[in-house]
C-alpha positions in Angstrom: 108.5 78.9 92.0 108.7 82.7 92.0 110.6 84.4 89.2 113.2 86.9 90.5 112.6 89.8 88.2 112.2 93.5 88.5 109.0 94.8 90.0 107.8 98.4 90.6 108.3 99.8 94.0 106.4 102.7 95.5 108.6 105.3 93.8 111.5 103.5 92.2 112.0 100.2 90.4 113.1 97.1 92.4 116.7 96.2 91.5 117.5 92.8 90.2 119.0 90.6 93.0 122.7 91.3 93.5 125.0 88.6 94.8 127.3 89.5 97.7 130.9 89.3 96.6 131.9 86.8 99.3 128.6 84.8 99.3 126.3 82.7 97.1 123.4 84.7 98.6 121.6 87.1 96.2 119.8 90.0 97.7 117.1 92.4 96.3 115.4 95.5 97.7 111.7 94.9 97.1 108.6 97.1 97.2 105.1 96.1 98.1 104.1 95.0 94.6 106.9 92.5 94.7 105.8 91.2 98.1 102.4 90.3 96.7 104.1 87.5 94.7 105.9 85.9 97.7 103.2 84.0 99.6 104.4 80.5 98.7 108.1 81.5 99.3 107.2 83.1 102.6 105.4 80.1 103.8 108.3 77.8 102.8 110.8 80.1 104.6 108.7 80.0 107.8 109.3 76.2 107.9 113.0 76.8 107.9 113.2 80.0 109.9 115.4 80.4 113.0 112.8 82.8 114.5 109.4 83.3 112.9 108.1 86.9 113.0 104.6 87.8 111.7 105.5 91.5 111.6 107.8 90.8 108.7 105.0 89.0 106.7 104.2 90.3 103.2 100.5 90.4 104.2 101.0 92.9 107.0 103.6 95.0 105.1 101.2 95.1 102.1 98.4 96.2 104.4 100.5 98.9 105.9 101.5 100.2 102.5 97.8 100.5 101.5 96.8 102.1 104.8 99.7 104.5 105.2 100.5 105.6 101.7 102.6 108.5 102.9 105.1 106.0 104.3 107.9 104.4 102.2 108.4 100.6 102.7 111.4 98.5 101.6 111.8 94.8 102.2 115.2 93.1 101.9 114.9 89.7 100.3 117.7 87.2 100.3 117.8 84.2 98.0 120.1 81.1 97.6 120.1 78.7 94.7 119.9 75.1 96.1 119.7 72.2 93.7 118.9 74.5 90.8 116.0 76.3 92.7 116.1 79.8 94.1 115.0 79.6 97.8 114.1 82.5 100.0 116.6 82.6 102.9 115.7 85.9 104.5 113.1 88.6 104.8 113.7 91.9 106.6 111.0 94.6 106.2 111.6 98.3 106.9 110.1 101.7 106.6 112.4 104.6 105.6 112.0 107.5 107.9 112.5 108.8 111.4 113.3 106.2 114.2 110.7 105.3 116.7 110.9 107.1 120.1 113.7 109.4 118.9 114.0 113.2 118.9 117.1 113.2 116.7 116.7 114.5 113.1 118.2 111.3 111.5 116.9 109.2 108.6 117.0 105.5 109.1 115.6 102.1 108.0 113.3 101.2 110.9 111.9 97.8 111.8 109.2 96.8 112.4 108.1 98.8 109.4 104.8 99.9 111.0 104.1 101.4 114.5 101.8 98.5 115.6 104.6 95.9 115.0 106.1 94.6 118.2 109.1 92.6 116.9 112.0 93.7 114.7 113.7 90.3 114.2 114.3 89.4 110.6 113.1 86.0 109.4 116.2 84.1 108.3 116.8 80.5 107.3 118.4 78.9 110.3 121.0 77.1 108.2 122.2 80.3 106.5 121.9 82.9 109.3 125.3 84.7 109.2 125.7 84.3 105.5 122.3 85.8 104.8 122.6 88.7 107.3 126.0 89.7 106.0 124.8 89.7 102.4 121.7 91.8 103.4 123.8 94.4 105.2 126.1 94.6 102.1 123.1 95.1 99.8 121.7 97.9 101.9 125.1 99.6 102.1 125.4 99.5 98.3 122.0 101.1 97.8 122.5 104.9 97.5 118.7 105.5 98.0 118.7 104.0 101.4 120.0 105.2 104.8 123.1 103.5 106.3 121.6 103.2 109.8 119.1 100.5 110.8 116.9 101.3 113.9 115.5 98.1 115.4 112.6 98.5 117.9 112.0 95.4 120.0 114.6 93.1 118.5 114.7 89.6 120.0 117.9 89.6 122.1 118.3 86.0 123.2 117.7 84.0 120.0 120.0 82.6 117.4 119.3 85.5 115.0 120.6 88.2 117.4 123.7 86.0 118.1 124.3 85.6 114.4 123.8 89.4 113.8 126.3 90.2 116.6 128.9 87.9 115.0 128.4 89.4 111.6 128.7 92.9 112.9 131.9 92.0 114.8 133.3 90.6 111.6 132.5 93.8 109.8 134.1 95.9 112.5 130.8 97.7 113.3 129.5 97.3 116.8 125.7 97.9 117.4 124.5 100.6 119.7 122.1 99.0 122.2 119.7 101.7 123.6 117.3 99.8 125.8 116.4 96.3 126.9 113.3 94.9 128.6 111.8 91.5 129.2 108.2 90.7 128.2 106.1 87.6 128.9 106.2 84.6 126.7 104.4 81.3 126.7 106.6 78.3 126.1 105.8 75.1 128.0 105.3 71.4 127.6 102.8 71.3 130.4 99.0 71.2 130.0 96.9 74.1 131.1 96.0 72.8 134.6 99.6 72.0 135.5 100.9 75.2 133.9 98.5 77.5 136.0 99.3 75.5 139.1 102.9 76.5 138.6 102.3 80.0 137.3 99.7 81.3 139.7 99.3 81.2 143.5 96.4 79.2 144.9 94.7 82.5 145.9 95.0 83.9 142.4 93.5 80.7 140.9 90.7 80.8 143.5 89.9 84.5 142.6 89.7 83.6 138.9 87.3 80.8 139.7 85.2 83.1 141.8 85.1 85.7 139.1 84.1 83.2 136.4 81.4 81.8 138.7 80.0 85.2 139.4 79.9 86.1 135.8 78.2 82.8 135.0 75.4 83.7 137.5 74.6 86.7 135.3 74.1 84.7 132.1 75.6 82.1 129.8 79.4 82.6 129.7 81.0 81.2 126.5 84.3 81.3 124.8 84.9 81.1 121.0 87.9 81.1 118.7 87.1 82.7 115.3 89.5 81.8 112.5 87.2 81.3 109.5 88.3 83.9 106.9 84.7 84.6 106.1 83.9 85.4 109.8 87.0 87.4 110.6 85.8 90.8 109.0 82.7 90.9 111.2 84.8 89.9 114.3 87.3 92.7 113.5 84.5 95.3 113.5 83.3 94.0 116.8 86.8 94.3 118.2 87.2 97.8 117.0 83.9 98.9 118.6 84.7 97.1 121.8 88.1 98.8 122.1 86.6 102.2 121.2 84.0 101.9 124.0 86.7 102.0 126.7 89.4 104.3 127.9 91.3 104.2 124.6 88.3 105.6 122.9 88.0 108.4 125.5 91.7 109.2 125.1 91.6 109.1 121.3 94.0 106.2 121.0 91.6 103.4 119.9 92.1 102.1 116.4 88.7 103.5 115.3 90.0 107.0 116.2 92.2 106.8 113.1 90.8 105.7 109.7 94.3 104.6 108.6 94.9 102.4 111.8 91.5 100.8 111.5 92.0 100.1 107.8 95.4 98.5 108.5 94.0 96.1 111.0 91.0 95.3 108.8 93.1 94.6 105.8 96.0 92.9 107.6 94.0 90.5 109.7 91.8 89.6 106.7 94.9 88.8 104.6 96.5 86.8 107.4 93.2 84.9 108.0 93.2 83.8 104.3 96.6 82.1 105.0 95.5 80.6 108.3 97.5 83.2 110.2 94.9 85.0 112.2 92.2 84.2 114.8 90.2 86.2 117.3 89.5 84.7 120.8 86.3 86.0 122.4 84.5 85.8 125.7 80.7 86.4 125.7 78.1 86.8 128.4 74.9 85.6 126.7 75.5 87.3 123.3 77.4 90.3 124.6 81.1 90.5 123.9 83.0 91.2 127.1 86.6 90.5 126.0 88.5 89.9 122.8 92.0 89.0 121.8 93.6 89.3 118.4 96.1 86.5 117.7 98.3 86.3 114.6 100.6 83.4 113.5 103.8 82.9 111.7 105.0 79.3 111.4 105.2 77.7 114.8 104.9 81.1 116.6 101.8 82.9 117.8 101.5 86.6 118.8 98.8 88.0 121.1 98.6 91.3 119.3 95.8 93.4 120.6 93.2 93.0 123.4 90.0 94.8 124.4 87.3 94.3 127.1 84.0 95.7 128.2 84.8 98.1 131.1 81.3 97.6 132.6 82.5 94.1 133.6 85.9 95.3 134.8 85.3 94.0 138.4 85.1 90.5 136.9 88.5 90.8 135.1 87.2 89.5 131.8 90.7 90.0 130.2 92.3 87.7 132.7 89.5 85.1 132.2 90.1 85.2 128.5 93.8 84.9 129.1 93.1 81.7 131.0 91.0 80.4 128.0 93.5 81.2 125.2 96.5 80.0 127.3 94.8 76.6 127.5 94.1 76.7 123.8 97.7 77.5 123.0 99.1 74.8 125.3 96.8 72.3 123.6 97.8 73.2 120.1 100.8 71.1 119.1 101.5 73.4 116.1 102.4 76.3 118.4 105.9 76.1 120.0 105.7 79.5 121.7 103.5 82.6 122.1 104.9 86.2 122.1 102.8 88.4 124.4 103.7 91.5 122.4 103.6 93.4 125.7 105.5 96.6 126.2 107.1 95.3 129.3 106.6 92.8 132.2 104.0 94.8 134.1 100.7 93.7 132.5 98.4 90.9 133.6 100.1 88.8 130.9 103.0 88.5 133.4 101.0 85.4 134.5 103.0 83.6 131.8 106.2 82.6 133.5 108.6 82.5 130.5 110.3 85.8 129.4 111.6 87.1 126.1 114.3 89.8 126.2 113.8 92.4 123.5 115.9 95.5 122.8 116.1 98.7 120.9 119.3 99.0 118.9 120.8 100.8 116.0 123.3 99.3 113.6 125.5 100.8 110.9 125.4 98.7 107.7 128.8 99.9 106.5 131.9 97.9 107.1 134.5 99.3 109.5 132.1 101.5 111.5 132.0 105.3 111.5 132.6 107.7 114.4 129.5 109.7 113.5 127.3 106.7 114.0 128.6 106.1 117.5 128.1 109.7 118.4 124.5 109.5 117.2 124.1 106.4 119.4 125.4 108.2 122.5 123.1 111.2 121.8 120.1 108.9 121.5 121.0 107.1 124.7 121.3 110.4 126.6 118.0 111.6 125.1 116.1 108.5 126.2 117.5 108.7 129.7 116.5 112.3 130.1 113.0 111.6 128.8 112.6 108.6 131.2 113.7 110.8 134.1 111.2 113.5 133.1 108.5 110.9 132.8 109.2 109.5 136.3 109.1 113.0 137.7 105.8 113.8 136.0 104.2 110.6 137.3 105.5 111.3 140.8 103.9 114.7 140.7 100.6 113.2 139.4 100.6 110.7 142.3 101.3 113.4 144.9 98.4 115.5 143.5 96.0 112.6 143.7 96.7 112.1 147.5 
């Protein structure tokens, strides 16, 4: 049982939980030191959550705070007393600052709270969805130190949490501004691996994968391994960082090892999740040489294929696709996993081999009741800005293709 008391935040003190006037939900604004006490409550909430989201986990938010000290993190925690015990009913983690992908000089609460997060959906008790979300928005609106606009990047658009949020916002008279929507691959099936791939891939695609696997096996011993032991994770993380940096991301300066802060975040975050049984690294080796790796993180019954890397020297053998085949089979054989979020930017990667789709969207919401004209004006400006940038990008890519001919 966690005492609900005041803990130090990054630069202010955490307020005591405040009950919403029309609800029995109490809400507090917590800093990273408070999150360190919530492991048991977080694990309990995941068992009751409408939609688990590892990017709201105290472990990853804490790792981000330690790796990016210049950022300011706030987590909204909702509690409800049930049978004399305070139970955590909601977690929504944010960073205070500039919205992702925006050119507008506006200050917001943004989720996910770190740039490597790929899902903004809050983790809410499925029984108290609307009550909890309403109380959370009231608490943020009452906090003078926080912005009134929430900017959500990659919010799950089809689940019960978004449906509840839409109902709550409608009741508050404050419509959200939906900026973009895309679909990305998701794995959610009752079929075993053989039947799944027979449905998902054409016979020619399956034949090509078999040929590539056979050709690789002719060069040495091809082996797959899942590393989940907390003692083995740190070494595997270092191997992943080196493998990623050896490829095009290293040449472009976007590999994790190109930033001390980014590398520290993944080292710390994955190690912390591994201690809770929430991280694993899938590998494909040729003899002892790593040729593909996939970082996987867990929250409750959901898994997330977070980051991938492969040895470009073996690119003709599609080691990433071969590893996808291996971990897809592992996921489908794991009864504790109900679905796997690909974390892909869109539907254009090789992970589109998964046949299920998850709609995600970027949206801004105003936490104040009644809605404000200035908020809707900002939303329109942001929409126009994104469309202009998308048009400019298409034009640039067209010019690049024409020059390459």
